N, C-alpha and C positions, 0 to 999 in steps of 0.2 A: 529754398526750393519752392517751386510752385506746384500746387495741386489743383486739378480741375474740380469744379463743383460735383461733377459726375463721380469722380474718384472718391471724394469725401463722402458722398452719399453711399457709395459701396462700402467704404470702411465703417460707416456708422449703421449700415444695414437699414437704410430708410429709403423711401420712395425716390424715384428719379426726379431731380429738381427741374423747375421750369426752364432755367437757363443753365444747362449742363456744362457749357464751355467756359463759364466764368472762372477766372484764374485767381487763386488765393495764395498769399504767402505771409500774411500777418494774422496772428491769433490775438483776439482782444477779449479780456474779461472785465475791464474797467472802462466805462464809457468816457471817462475824463481823459484817458490816455490815447484817444483817437488821433492818428497822424496821417495815415494813407487809407482813406475810406474805401476807395475803389478796389483795394487789394485785401480788404479785411474780412475775417470771419468772426462775428461776435457770438460769444457764448453767454446766454442769459442765465447766469448762475443764481440760485436761490440760497441764501445763507441766513443765519439768525439775525443779521443786521441789515438785510436788504434783499430785494428781488430784481434781478437784472431785466426781467420782462418789462419793467416800468420805463426802461430807457430805449426800447426798440424804436418808438416813434421818433424820438430825438435823433438817434443815430441814422435812421432812414433819411431824415431831413438833411443830415450832414453828409450824406452820400454813401452810407453803407448799404449793401444790397444782399448780404449773405448772413444768415442768423441761425444759430443752433438754439432751439427753444423746446420747452416742455409742452407748450400749447401755442397754436397759431393765434395771432391777434384776430379778434372778431371781425375786424374790418379788412382783413388781409386781401380778399378778392377785390374789394373796391378801392382801397387806398394804397396797397403795396403790390401793384400789378407787375412790377419789374424786379421783385425781390425773390430770393430763394429762402425758404424756411425748411430747415432740417429738424423735423419733430422727433424727439427722443424721449424715453421715459426718465432719464437721469442726465442732466446737462453736464455735470462734473464728470460722470463716468464716460460720457462721449468725448470730452476733452482728453481724458486719460487714454481712451482707446486710440484716438488719433495720434497721440504722442507715442504710444506703444508701437503702433504700426510704423510710424516714421523712424523710430529707433531701430526697428527690425529691418529696415532697408539697408542697414550698415552692419551686417552680422560679424564682419571681421574687425570692426573698430574696437580697439581696446578702450575700456572705460573704467576709470577709477571712481568708485562710489564711497563717499565719506559721510559718516554719521557720528553722533556724539552729542553731549550736552553743551560743550563749549569748544571753540577753536576751529569749527568746520570751515568757516569762510577764510580765516587766516591761513590754514593749511592748504586749502584749495588754491589761494592766490600765490602762496609760496611755491607750490608745485608748478603752477603755471609759469612763474618767474624762472624757475630752475630749468624747465623743459622747453619753453616756447622758442628759444633761440635755435633749436634744432628739430623741433617737432611742432607741427601745426595743431594747436590745441583749441578745443571749444569747451567753454565752462559755464557754470551757472552764473547769471548776472547777480552781483551783490549776494544777498542771502535768499535767493529763490530756491527754497528747499521744502516747500509745503506741498499739499495735495494739488494745489493749483500752480505753485511756482515751478515744480519739477517738470510738468508737461510743457510749460512755456520755455523752460531752459532747453529741453530736449529738441524742441522745434528748431533751435539754432544750429543743429548738426547739418553740415553741408558735405557734399561728396569729397571735398579736398581735406576734410578733417582727418588727422592721423591719431588723435587721442581725445577722449572726452573726460572731463573732470566734473562730477556733479555731486551736490550735497543732498542729503535726505534728512529731513527733520520731522519728528513726530511729537505729539502731545498726549496721545492716549493709545490704549491697547487696540491692536487690529489695524493700525494705519500703515504699517510698513509693507504689508503684502502688495498693495497697489504701487507703492514707490519702487519696490524691488522689481516688479514685473515690467514697469516702464523703463527704469534705468538699465536693468540687466547688466550689472557691473561684472567685469572680469577680475578686477583687483579691488578688495575692500579695505577700508581703514576705519577704525573706530577710535576717536580721539579720547573720550573719557565718558563716564556715566555719573553725573552729579545729581543734585536735587532740583535743578531747573526743570520746569514743566512736569513736575512729578504728580500733579493731582490726578492725572488720568491713569495712574498705575497703583496697584495694590501695594507694591514694594519696589525697592531699588532693584531687586533681583528680577522682578517682572519687567522692569524697564530695560535692563540688560538684555533679557531674552528677546524682547520685541525689536530692539535695535539690531541684534545679531541676525535677525531674519533677513536683513538686506544681503547677507553674504552666502545664502544657501547654495548658490551656483557659482560662486567665485572660484577662480583657480588659486588665488592666494589672498590671505587676509592678514593684515598688519595690525597688531595691537600691543599695548604695554601690559606686562605682567606685574607691574608695581602696584596695581590695584587688585588686591586678592579676590574680591568678588567678581570683577570683570574677568580676571584670569580663569577663575573657576567656571563661570558660566560659558565663556568662550571655549574652554577645553572640552566642555560637554557637547557643544554643538558643532565644532569645527575639527575635522580630522587633523592629526599632527602634520601630515604631509602638505596640508593646505595652509598651515599657520606659519607666520613669521613673527616671532615674539621679540619684544624690545624691552630692555630694562636699563634704567638710570640708577637703580639702587643696588646693583651688584648681584642680581639673581644669576647664579652660574648656569642655570638651565635655560636661560633666554638665548634665542638664536643670535641676537645682536646685543652686545653689552656696550653701554655708553658711559663715558667718563667726561664730565664737564669741569672746566677750570674758568672761574669768573675773573675777568680783568676789569674791575670797576673804574680804574683810572682812564681806561680807553672805552668804557661802556661796551664791552664785547665779551664773547665767551669762546674759548678754545674747546673744541669737542673732539674727542678720540673715540672712534667706533671699532669694535672688534667683532666681525661676523665670521666666527671660526667655521661654522657649517658651510659657508659659501667661499671660504678661503680668501676673505677680504678683510682688510683693516686699513685705517687711514685717519687723517685729521682734516677738520674743516674749522672755519671760524664764522660766527654770525655776529651781526652788530647789535645784539640784544643780550640782556642778562636775566630777565624775569624767568620765573619757573614755567610759566605758560609758554614762553618762547623756546625754552630748552625742551619741553615736551613736544612742541610742534617740530622742532628740528630733528628730534629722535625719530618721530614718525615719518618725517620726510625722508630720512636716511633709509628707514625700513621700506618705504614705498619704492624708492629708486632701486634698491636691491631686489625687491619683488619683480621689478620690470627688467631685471637682468643687467642693471647698470652699476657702475662703480661710483659712489658718491664723491670720491676724491677727485674724479675727473671734472666735477662741477664745482670745485672749491672756490673759483673766482665768482661764480654765480651766487654761492652761499654768502660771500662777504658783502654782496650788494642787495641782499634780500630787503624789500621795502617794509616799512611799518604800514600795516593795513588799517586804514581808517574808512569804515563803511558809511560814516555819517554824512548826511547833507545838513550843513549848518546854516542857520539864518541869523544874521547879525544886523543891528542898526548901523547904517553907513553914514558917511559924511553928506552934508547938503541934502538931507531928506531922501537919501538913497536907502534901499534895502539890499543887503549883500548876502548872496548865497555862495558858500564855499563847498567844493567837492574835491577831495584829494584821494578818492578811492582808486581810480585808474584813468588813464588817458587813452581810452579806446572808444569805438563807435557805440557798443551797447551801453557803456557807462554814461556817455554823453547823452544818449537818448533818454535814459531814465532821469538824468539831471534836468534836461530840458522839460520833461514831463512834470517834474516837481516844480520847476520854475513857472511853467505855464499855469499851474493851479494857484499860484500865488500872485499872478499878474492881475492888476485891476484895469478896468476899462480906460483906454487911452494912455496907459503907463508906458514910458519909454523903456526899452530893454537893451542891455549890453551883455555880450558873452565874450569872456577873455579866455582864449584857448592856447595851450602850449603845443609843441610838436606832439602829434598823436602817435600812439604805439603802432609800429609798422612790422614788428616781428611776426612772421607767418603770413604777411601780406605780399602777394606777388605783384600786384599793381597798385602802387602807392598813389598814383594820380587818380585812379578810379576811387580809391578810398576817400581822398579829399573831395572829390566831386560829390560823393554820397553825403559827406559831412556838410558841404555847402548846401546841398538840396535840403537836408534835414533842418538846417538853420533857417532857410527860406520858408519851409513848411511851418515852422513855429513862429514865423513873423518877427524874427530878431531884427531890431533896428540898427544896431551897431556891432561889428565884429572886430575884435582886436586879437591878432595872432602874435604869439611870442615864441620864437625859435627859428633856427635856420631852415629846417625842413618845411614848416608851414609857410615861411616867407617865400621859399622857392615856388610854392604853389599859390601864391597870392592872387594870380590872375584867374584862378578858378572861382574865387569868392565874389559876391556882388561888389561892384566897383564903387557904389555910392558912398557908403559910410563905413568902409573897412580900412583898418590900419594895421601895419605889420612891423614887428621889431625882431631883430635876430637874437636878442637876449633880454632877460628881465632888467639888467642894468640899463640897456638902451631905453626900455619902456619907462623906467623910473626917472631917467634923465629928461625924457620928452614930455611926460604926462604929470599933471599935478592934481590934487583933490578938486581943484576948481573946475577941472574938465569934466567932472561928473556931478550931476545934480538931478533930483527928482526921477531917479532911474532905478529899475530892478536889474541888478548886476550879478551874473554868474561867473565866478572865478573857478575855472576847471583846471585840474592838474593832478599830478601824482607827487609822491614824496620828493623825487629828485628834480622837480621843476622849479623849486625855490619860489613858488607863488605866494608863500607866506609873507614876503615883503610887500606884495601887492595888496594882500588882505590888510596888513597893518596900515598901509597908506590910506586905505579906503574906509576903515572902520571908524565909527564915531567915538568910541571909548576904548582906552588902552589899559584900563584898570586890570591888575592881575587877578582880582577877585571877580568871579563870574557866577551868574545863576544859569545853570543849564536846564533847559526846558525840553523834556522828551515828548515830542508830539505823538510818537508811536504809543507811548504809555497812555496818553490822553485818549487816543482812539481805542486802545484796549479797554480802558475803564468805561468809556462811553458804550462800547459794544457789550460789555458784561451786563450793564443795566438794561440796554435795549433788548437783550435776549430774555430778560425777565418780564417784558411787557408784551401786550398784544400788538400785532402789526399796525393797528389803527391808532395806537397811543403815541402822541408826540412827546418829545423831550424839550423842556425849556432848560437851556444850559446857562448856568450862572457864571458870568464873567465880570462881575462887579469888583470894585477895588483893584482895577487893572488886572483882572484875571487872577485874583487872590495873590497879587504880587508878581505873577509870572509875566505880565504884559498881555494886554487883551487882544491885539490885532492878530498875531499869528495863531493864537488859540481860536479866535473867532473864525478865521479863514479855514482852519482845520475842521471846526465844528460845522461850518456852513457846507463844506464838502462832504461831511459825514451824514448830512441830512437832519440836523437838529431842527425842530419846528420853530423855536424862538431862541434868541439870546436875551438875557436879562442883565441890566446894569443898574447901578444905584442912582446915578444922576445923568441929566441930559448931556453934560459935557463929555462924559465917557461915551455915550451913544454917538455924539457928533464925531468924536475921534474915529470911531469905527466906520461911520459913513464916509468920512473923508479919506479913509484908507481903502475904500472900495467894498465894504461889506454891504450887501444888498438885502439880506434876509430880514425878516421881522425882528424888531428890537423892542423889548418891554422895558420901560423906565420905572423903577420902583421908588424913586425919590418922591416924598409926599408933597413937595412944593416945587412948582414950575415958575420960572420968571421970564423965560424967553419963549413965548408961544409961537412966534414966527419960525424959530428953529424947529420946534416940536412938530408943527404942522407941515412945514415944507420938506422935512426929511423923514416923514412918516415914523416918528418916534412915539410909540404907543404908551400912554401913561397909566399908572395905577391910580385909581380913584377910590378914596376911602371915606369921604365925608360929603355931605350936601354942599357945604361951602365950596369945596374944591370942584365938585360937579358943576355948580352954578358958574364958577369962574371960568372953567374950561368951555362951557357952552357959550358964555358971553364972548369970550375971546375968539372962539370958533366962528361965531356969527360975524364978528368984526372982520375976520380974514376970509369970509366966504366959504367956510369949510362945510362939507356935507358928509354925514355917515363916517366920521372919523373914529377909528377903533380905540376903545378904552377898555381897561381891565378893572372889574369891580372887586374890591377887597371886602371880605366879610370877617368880622371878629367872632370866632366860634369858641374862643377860650384863651387866646394869647393875651387879650386885654391890653393891646398896644394901639392898633389902628384898625379901622374897618367899620362897616355898617353892621348894626346888630339886628336881631330877628324882628324887632318891632318896627324897623325902618323899611322892611321889604316892600310893603304895599305902596308907600309913598315913593320909594325908589323906582319901582316899576312904572308908576303913574307918571313921574317926571321924565323918565327916559322915553316913555311912549308919546309924550306930548311935544317932542321936538325931533328934528332930523339932523341936528348938528353932529352929534356923537352917537355911536352905536356900541353896545356892550359886546366886545369880542370874546371875553371870558369872565368867569366869576371864580374866585379862589379864596383860600384861607390858609393860615399857617398853623401847623401843629406845635403845641407848646412843649410836649414831653414824649415825642416819638421814640427817643432813645432811652427811655426810662421804663422798663417793663413793670416796675412796681406801681406805675401810674397809668397802666393800660386802661383802667376803668375811665379815667378822665379823657384819655385819647378817644375811646369809643364814644363818649358823650360828644366830643367834637365832631366825629364822623356823623353821628346821628343828626346833630344840629345842621351840619353842612348839607347833608342830603335833604333835609327838610327845606332849608332856605334856598339852596341852589336849584332844587326841583321847581320851586315856584318861579324862579328867574328863568329857568329853562322852558317852562310852559309859556311864559310871556315872550321869550326870544329863542325860538327853537334852534337857531344856528349857533347859539352861544356855547363855548367850550367850558369845561369844568376841570379844576385841578386843586389838589390839596396835599399831595404827597411830596415830601422832601427826600433827600438821599436815604435817610434811615427808614422813612416810610415806605419807599419802594421795596426795600429788603423785607421789612416786617409785615407790611399790610398791602400786598399787591392787589388784593381784591378791591381796593379803593382807588385804583389808578385812574378811573374816569377817562377823560379825553386827553389829558396831558399830565406830566409829572415834572417836578423841578429838581434838576440834578446839580448839586452844589459841591461841597467839600470832597465828596467821594470821587467826583470827576477828576480831582487833582491827586488821587491816590491815597487819601487820608481816611482810614476806616472810622466810622462812627460807632461801631459795635465791636465788642471784645469777645464775641461768642464763636468766632471763626467764620461767620457767614460772609465776611467781606475780605477774607485773606487773599483773594486773587487780585486785589487791586495793586497797581504798580505806581510808585511815586513818580510824579511828573516833574517836580522841581528839585534840583540838587544844587546846593551852594558850595562852591569850591574856592580855594585860594592856593597859594604856593609858599614854600619856605624861602625866605629871602636872606636869612642869616642863621648861623648856628654858632654858639659859643659854649665853652666848657667853664663851669663855675664850681667852686668848692662849697662844701656844706657850710651853712650859716650865711651865705650871700643872700641879699634881698633883691627882689626883682620888681620893677615898675613903680608907678606913683604911690606915694605914701608908704613905700617899702612893705607893701602888704604881702608880697610873695616871699616867704622865707624858706630857703632850701634846707631840707633835713638830711641831705646826702650830697655827695659830689654828683653834679648833674650836667646834662647837655640840654641847653635851652635854645629853642628855635623861635625866631620872630616871623610872624606872618602878617601880611598887609590887609587886615580886616579889623574894624573896630566898631564902636557903637554908632558911628555915622553911617556905617554900611548896613546896620540892622542887627549886629551881634550885641545883644543887650548886655549892659554893664553888670547886671546881676548874675551873669553866668561866669564871671571871673572868680579869682581866688579859689580855684579848685571845685567850683560848683558844677562845672560841666567839662566835657572833653571833646577833642576833635579826633578824626580818624586819619592816621598816617601809615600807609603801607601795611595795613592789617593790624595795627595796634591803636588802642585808645590812649590818647595822650592828654593829660589834664592841662587846663588853662591855668597859668601861674600868674598871680598878682592881679591888679586891676586891669580891666580892658580899657585901652586908650581910645581916643576918637578914631584913629586911622589904623592902628596896629594892636596886636596883643602878643603875648609870649606863651609858649607851651613847652611842657617837659617831654622831651623825646629821648630820654635816657634809655628807656626800654624798647625803643623802636629802631628799626633800620631806616635811617633818614639822612638825606643829603640836601644841600641847597638846590632848589629847583623842583623838589618833590611836591607832588600834589597833596593837598590837605582837604578833607571833606568836613564841612561844618554841619550839614545835614544832607541826607540823600538815602542811598541804599543801605548804608551801614549804621547811620545815626538817624533815628526816627524823629520826625518833626514833633510827633506827639510826646516823645520823651523829653524833648527840650521844653515844650509847653508845660509839662508837668513840673519841671524844675522851676519854671517861672511862675507857677500858679495861675496859668492862663490857658488859652485854647489854641490849637494849631492854626486857626484862622489868623490870629494876631501875629504869630511867628512868621507865617508866609507873607502877609501883607506888609510886614515891617522892613522887608529887604529894600534898601535905599535905591532910588532911581539912578544913582551914580554907578551902581553895580551893573556891569555889562551883562545883557541877556543874550544867550546863545540858544537858538531853537534848532532842534535837529530831528531828523528821521533817518532810520537805517536804510 
């Protein structure tokens, strides 16, 4: 829907805009996601990690003419003469007010509001799948459930919508009121209340109460009584006539009793429901067997009954419920390609978010390909119009090549650009016609949903087929980055350490993410690492910490800024810079304040200043030092001596070179000594989710890298059987032994074998049996629920890298950086 600028000013209670007739139908909160500037209203949000007002000038240059701001630019009258500025006291509140009014335009629209600690997105997508064939539904894109995501979701409501399904997520007390007032749900569902995001609450009971606030005006509320605390808190807040309770554990007082029979041979579950209060009972089947899936199915049954429907009438839709994968994965592709896979949904909103993600990873001049299946047409009255919008969207994003796969999209091939578009009626036809050699030096998006069989395409185009993968959670990296940024002054820059190929995770995707997040610098160990980043399109400043440089042409031509720690190195760089005609090339001066490794000492400062002043080849961009014992409270006296010496030496440097930056804090230092943050800080191991302190001050960090493999074989052996090389694994009982395809050549150290470490399989710790081989190892799964093909965690959310390091007598850095290059890296964002 379109709103005039005049109407928006009225909603926000601000002065009449200069151009009241401007039409707006796109809300934007992230400048990087700009697609239709002439129709966009930008909200300059201020958060702990950034200030949207900084992007007003850039967006104006790109064509945006409508802005919601807390303050007008100083040059608004002179430089933004054709722009509307809606000045409000709180930009986020203005966004929510606009969403609240827009939702209010549809008072008769039934809306399902879903909250809970886990499963919100899956349940939302399942309900959409079950209902969209007969009801035109509008729903939250992906996991848009925050204070900002909810208003953007509600903005998608159109007059033809017959049902809304929206998520509400909270992380601290007091947040649900605003979400409730915007969503105004008529039916509420609470999935569960777990320990996730619990830091903002005094207790799990408080968390329950906050979530239940979403339902204060709901006609019906669906929840499980199998969690005693949730059942007790919900019963206190929700009148019995509004409650629809569900139980899988045989609670006779529940309104709907669920009985599940697992069929592992067919990987499905038969579910019988008995809703005696509603005179309904029946059977459905779902293609999943996990506890989470059974819980979601139970709540879906309850929600359908709350809507006055009989779930049995949708039994066919239940059998085809898709596996919901909200992740956008980035994988190394064949022939220097980068592969992005997105199996979340095949609809316009999902495609738009995937293209936005793709665009942020695109480097200058990089060729782009999008592979599209038949798009979802349920609830779409004009399919041709939908494909026209998709074609226009692809053109807007500058996609070079379009490949359509499916009968429906092929019928509409004439709508797409005629230059470099190709269409196939099936994946089989595509596979017969295309080969990996048809793709090279390209950024490729493979879009689809579970039933499109695009996995075959992914397998053809990915560079590595190893079952063992290192999954790198880019959202977790952003989370960790923002945790530390929130502890710093707005003016303090962050030097993000991506040396050793991003601590084993692979540096390019991490660097791209950090560049987008606004890191001040990247830091690598050697010039070759920096060159790899430059060749991959990273343009931000890069600091090279290697003490010896051999290729100065590379250094100078690609603006790789070296650390300088001695007069010999300084003289060499100046001489080489003179030979290459360099002027004012930035360098970083390292001081030795107590590490006693490398760096200028205090008695060098006068000579250092003199020599730097006497030439114009290089200029000191920063001066820094390393803390030797920041993570040792018992050595704080020594650390304070380092701070004192650094202040003394760096102040003399700063007096001589006023524009020079100063930095001394590492990850631990940021947490323990924020008063010494100076102009920049260096964020290393904590960026990757590994705490350096055990006092709880870094418990909010999330692991970035997780190493997984799969079970490829299971055999039963009797007590006394030996397993592996040297017969080192001796079974003391009748056992089930699984083989997994990971060995010391992949980075699983041999010292972890013979029971010294365990892996995680379906909720159980399973010890490694016998010696670890080069490519495989064996684990005891006797006490675990385990089948061939099941996923195995080596380290990640359940097995801490630090625990593995302790067993090896080393540090987490070594464990992370030891993961072999032959292990496939998958980068993802939700």
